[in-house]
C-alpha positions in Angstrom: 133.5 93.8 99.1 136.1 93.9 101.8 133.9 94.3 104.8 130.6 95.4 106.2 129.8 98.5 108.3 129.5 97.5 111.9 128.8 100.8 113.6 129.3 104.6 113.4 131.2 105.8 116.5 130.6 109.3 117.9 133.0 110.9 120.5 131.5 112.4 123.6 132.7 113.8 126.9 130.0 111.5 128.5 129.4 108.5 126.3 126.4 107.2 128.2 124.6 110.6 128.3 125.0 111.2 124.6 123.9 107.6 123.8 120.8 108.1 126.0 120.0 111.3 124.0 120.2 109.5 120.7 118.4 106.4 122.0 115.4 108.6 123.1 115.5 110.6 119.8 115.6 107.4 117.6 113.6 105.0 119.8 116.6 102.6 120.3 118.0 100.6 123.2 121.1 101.5 125.2 123.7 98.9 126.1 126.1 100.3 128.6 126.1 102.1 131.9 127.0 105.6 133.2 130.8 105.9 133.4 131.5 103.3 130.6 134.0 104.3 128.0 132.0 102.6 125.2 128.2 102.6 125.0 126.1 101.3 122.1 122.5 101.9 121.0 120.7 99.5 118.7 117.3 99.1 117.1 115.6 98.6 113.7 118.8 97.0 112.3 121.0 100.0 113.2 123.8 100.5 115.6 125.5 103.6 116.9 128.4 103.6 119.3 129.6 106.3 121.6 133.1 106.5 123.0 134.4 108.5 125.9 136.4 111.6 124.7 136.8 113.9 127.8 138.7 116.5 125.8 136.3 116.7 122.9 136.3 120.0 121.0 132.8 119.9 119.5 132.0 121.4 116.1 130.8 125.0 116.1 128.2 125.1 113.3 128.6 126.9 110.9 132.1 128.1 111.9 134.6 126.7 109.3 137.4 126.7 111.9 135.5 124.0 113.8 133.6 122.1 111.1 130.8 119.6 111.6 133.0 116.6 110.6 129.8 114.5 110.1 126.1 114.7 110.8 123.2 112.4 111.1 120.0 112.8 109.1 116.9 111.7 111.2 113.8 111.1 109.2 110.6 112.3 110.8 106.9 112.3 109.7 106.1 115.8 111.0 108.9 118.2 111.9 106.6 120.5 113.8 105.7 117.6 116.1 109.3 116.2 116.3 111.2 119.5 117.0 109.8 120.3 120.5 110.5 116.7 121.5 114.1 116.9 120.3 114.5 120.2 122.0 113.1 118.7 125.3 115.8 116.0 125.1 118.5 118.6 125.0 118.9 119.4 121.3 119.2 123.0 120.2 118.3 124.6 116.9 121.2 125.7 114.7 121.1 128.1 111.7 120.3 126.4 108.5 117.4 124.7 106.9 115.9 123.8 103.6 112.6 122.8 102.2 112.8 119.4 103.8 115.3 119.7 106.7 116.2 121.7 109.8 119.6 121.7 111.6 120.1 121.0 115.3 123.0 120.2 117.7 122.9 117.3 120.1 123.8 118.1 123.7 127.5 117.8 122.9 127.4 120.0 119.8 127.4 117.5 117.0 125.0 118.7 114.3 122.1 116.6 113.0 119.1 117.2 110.8 115.5 116.4 111.1 114.4 115.5 107.6 110.9 115.1 106.3 109.1 114.6 103.0 108.1 118.1 102.0 106.0 116.9 99.1 
């Protein structure tokens, strides 16, 4: 092993606002303040970081000219309960779903999936 993953870093035109969205979605804590160039959320042994990228050109799912680049899978117990909560935080539904996932965009446009055990 060469190293150990420290964090996943997500670009955002407002790092604190997007960190707050994910902190509320995932039940994590925000470290940083509005206007900071670098904001971190932590909880349950995980860490996500958000860096200021004022000229971000977000993905345009499912347009291949502006691909997703990455996405997060968020496990939920009940998607019908989780979806309206995610939408209330500022997520929006995107085309695409399967037997155990639905696709959304965060307020900046990065795709993520709500995933559940369909069995």
